[in-house]
C-alpha positions in Angstrom: 0.8 15.3 -7.2 4.2 13.9 -6.2 5.9 12.7 -9.3 5.9 8.9 -9.6 9.2 7.1 -9.9 10.8 3.7 -9.8 11.9 2.7 -6.3 15.2 1.1 -5.3 15.3 -2.6 -6.1 17.2 -4.8 -3.6 18.0 -8.5 -4.2 19.9 -11.5 -3.0 19.8 -15.2 -3.8 16.4 -15.7 -2.1 14.3 -12.6 -2.5 13.9 -9.3 -4.4 12.0 -6.3 -3.1 11.6 -2.6 -3.7 12.2 0.2 -1.2 11.3 3.9 -1.0 14.0 6.5 -1.1 12.1 8.5 1.4 12.1 5.7 3.9 15.4 3.9 3.3 17.5 6.6 5.0 15.7 6.2 8.4 17.7 3.8 10.5 14.9 2.9 13.0 12.4 1.6 10.4 12.6 -1.1 7.8 10.2 -1.8 4.9 9.8 -3.7 1.7 7.5 -4.2 -1.3 8.2 -7.7 -2.4 8.3 -9.1 -5.9 7.3 -12.6 -7.2 10.6 -13.9 -6.0 9.8 -12.9 -2.4 6.0 -13.0 -2.3 3.6 -14.2 0.4 4.3 -17.8 -0.3 7.9 -17.2 0.7 7.4 -15.5 4.0 10.1 -17.6 5.5 12.7 -16.1 3.1 11.5 -12.6 3.9 11.6 -13.1 7.7 15.1 -14.7 7.4 16.4 -11.8 5.3 15.2 -9.3 7.8 16.2 -11.5 10.8 12.7 -11.7 12.2 10.6 -14.6 13.4 7.6 -15.4 11.3 5.3 -15.0 14.3 6.2 -11.3 14.4 4.5 -10.7 11.0 0.9 -9.5 11.2 -1.1 -10.1 8.0 -4.9 -10.0 8.2 -7.7 -11.4 6.0 -8.3 -8.5 3.7 -11.9 -7.8 2.6 -11.5 -4.6 0.5 -13.1 -2.7 3.4 -12.1 0.2 5.6 -11.3 -1.6 8.9 -8.1 -0.3 10.5 -6.5 -2.5 13.3 -4.1 -1.2 15.9 -1.5 -3.9 16.7 0.6 -4.5 19.8 2.3 -7.4 21.5 -1.0 -8.4 23.3 -3.0 -8.9 20.1 -0.4 -9.5 17.4 -1.3 -13.2 17.2 -5.0 -12.6 16.8 -6.7 -13.5 13.6 -7.5 -10.2 12.0 -10.4 -11.4 9.8 -11.5 -8.0 8.5 -8.6 -5.7 8.4 -7.1 -3.9 5.4 -4.9 -1.6 7.3 -2.7 -1.9 10.4 -1.0 0.6 12.7 1.6 0.0 15.4 4.1 1.8 17.6 5.7 -1.4 18.9 9.2 -2.3 17.8 9.8 -5.7 16.2 6.3 -6.2 14.8 6.1 -6.3 11.0 2.7 -5.2 9.8 2.0 -6.2 6.2 -0.6 -6.3 3.5 -0.9 -8.5 0.4 -1.4 -7.2 -3.1 -1.7 -8.3 -6.7 -2.7 -5.0 -8.5 -4.2 -3.2 -5.5 -2.2 -0.4 -4.0 0.0 -0.9 -0.9 0.7 2.1 1.2 3.3 2.3 4.0 3.3 5.2 6.5 6.0 6.3 9.0 6.0 9.1 11.5 9.7 9.6 12.5 8.7 11.9 15.4 6.3 9.6 17.2 7.7 6.3 15.8 4.4 5.1 14.5 3.9 3.0 11.3 1.0 1.8 9.2 0.5 -0.6 6.3 -2.5 -0.2 4.1 -4.2 -2.2 1.3 -6.2 0.1 -0.9 -7.9 -1.3 -4.0 -10.6 0.7 -5.7 -13.1 -0.2 -3.0 -10.8 0.7 -0.2 -10.0 4.0 -2.0 -13.7 4.8 -2.4 -14.0 4.2 1.4 -10.9 6.4 2.0 -9.1 3.7 4.0 -5.9 5.8 3.7 -7.5 8.9 5.2 -9.1 6.8 8.0 -5.8 5.2 8.8 -4.1 8.6 9.2 -7.1 9.7 11.3 -6.5 6.7 13.6 -2.8 7.5 13.9 -3.8 11.0 14.9 -6.4 9.9 17.4 -4.6 7.1 19.1 -0.9 8.2 18.8 -1.1 12.0 18.5 0.9 12.1 15.2 0.7 15.2 13.0 0.0 14.3 9.3 2.6 16.8 8.1 5.3 14.7 9.7 4.3 11.4 7.9 6.4 9.8 5.3 4.3 7.9 2.8 5.5 5.2 0.3 3.0 4.0 -2.3 4.1 0.7 -3.8 3.7 -1.1 -7.1 0.2 -1.4 -8.4 -1.8 -1.5 -11.6 -1.3 1.6 -13.8 -4.1 3.6 -15.2 -3.7 2.5 -18.8 -4.3 -1.1 -17.7 -7.1 -0.6 -15.2 -10.4 -0.5 -17.1 -13.5 0.0 -15.1 -17.2 0.4 -15.8 -19.5 3.3 -15.4 -20.6 2.3 -11.9 -17.0 2.5 -10.5 -16.2 5.6 -12.5 -19.3 7.4 -11.2 -18.1 6.8 -7.6 -14.7 8.4 -8.3 -16.3 11.3 -10.2 -18.4 12.1 -7.1 -15.4 11.8 -4.7 -12.9 13.7 -6.9 -15.0 16.2 -8.9 -12.0 18.5 -9.5 -9.6 15.8 -10.6 -10.6 14.9 -14.2 -7.3 13.1 -14.9 -8.2 10.3 -12.5 -10.5 8.9 -15.2 -9.9 8.7 -18.9 -12.6 7.4 -21.3 -11.7 4.5 -23.5 -11.7 5.4 -27.2 -14.9 4.5 -28.9 -16.5 3.2 -25.6 -18.4 5.8 -23.6 -19.2 3.3 -20.8 -15.6 2.2 -20.0 -12.9 4.2 -18.3 -9.2 3.9 -17.3 -8.9 4.6 -13.6 -5.8 6.0 -11.8 -6.1 4.7 -8.2 -2.6 5.7 -7.4 -3.4 9.3 -8.1 -6.6 9.1 -6.0 -4.6 7.8 -3.0 -2.0 10.7 -3.4 -4.9 13.2 -3.2 -6.3 11.5 -0.2 -3.0 11.6 1.6 -2.5 15.3 0.9 -6.1 16.0 2.0 -5.2 14.6 5.4 -2.2 17.0 5.6 0.6 14.8 4.3 3.1 16.9 2.5 3.5 16.1 -1.2 7.3 16.1 -1.0 7.0 13.3 1.6 5.1 11.0 -0.6 7.1 8.5 -2.6 5.0 7.1 -5.4 6.2 4.0 -7.3 5.7 4.0 -11.1 6.0 0.3 -11.7 2.9 -1.4 -13.0 2.0 -4.9 -11.7 0.0 -5.7 -14.8 2.9 -4.9 -17.3 5.9 -6.2 -15.3 5.3 -9.9 -15.5 8.8 -10.8 -14.3 8.5 -8.9 -11.0 4.8 -8.9 -10.1 1.7 -11.0 -9.7 -1.4 -9.4 -11.3 -5.0 -10.5 -10.6 -6.3 -8.7 -13.6 -3.7 -10.3 -15.9 -3.5 -13.8 -14.4 -6.8 -14.2 -12.6 -7.9 -13.9 -8.9 -6.1 -17.1 -7.9 -2.7 -15.8 -8.7 0.0 -15.3 -6.0 0.3 -12.2 -3.9 3.2 -9.8 -3.1 3.7 -8.9 0.5 4.4 -5.3 1.6 5.6 -4.7 5.1 7.1 -2.2 7.5 8.5 -2.5 11.0 10.3 -0.5 13.7 13.7 -1.6 14.7 
């Protein structure tokens, strides 16, 4: 597994956001993992900062499913009511997902100039939405997974993500050779700590993404109250971060 690390934090008077070291050096792509200061409720500030119109942002109604939408200028204004991942090769369209503990994943192929934004909570991870997104990038755009650069953004850490036996069983079946994905709670045999971030890294490498091209953020949304919303900490009605990527 690619070693997790803190990403580069950017800030100004209006917003703060994190960026991946693996992506930041590519001049034809821009990306961000917002914080509470620049979250979904402040989309105007984000669009102003990146000098883009708000109607160029594509954000669907996420359902924790495995639906992957391909976006272009013909359908960018559609209401994507069941999409947890987006792919585009069009310049000037920012595809984005909302998170508040779930894992945001941004993908970029610098050869074909194709990007993707993925929302992968435990349900999406069980359904392998990351692998399905890469598969759609291969089928529709002819990318080669080994060329992809992947950035995994801030999400809840294993030590703060307690799940029951039903969820744990699904991950045991999917990852029988990865015992570190689940750690039993002391003195409670029916509860586990789940590492969704690690599971997603494994899914990326299984598609052919090279581990050295996976940038995995170590920040925990549950622990870092100052920077991040957390549904598990604050309840489902809490705010959301927005995580986006676009071709310039």
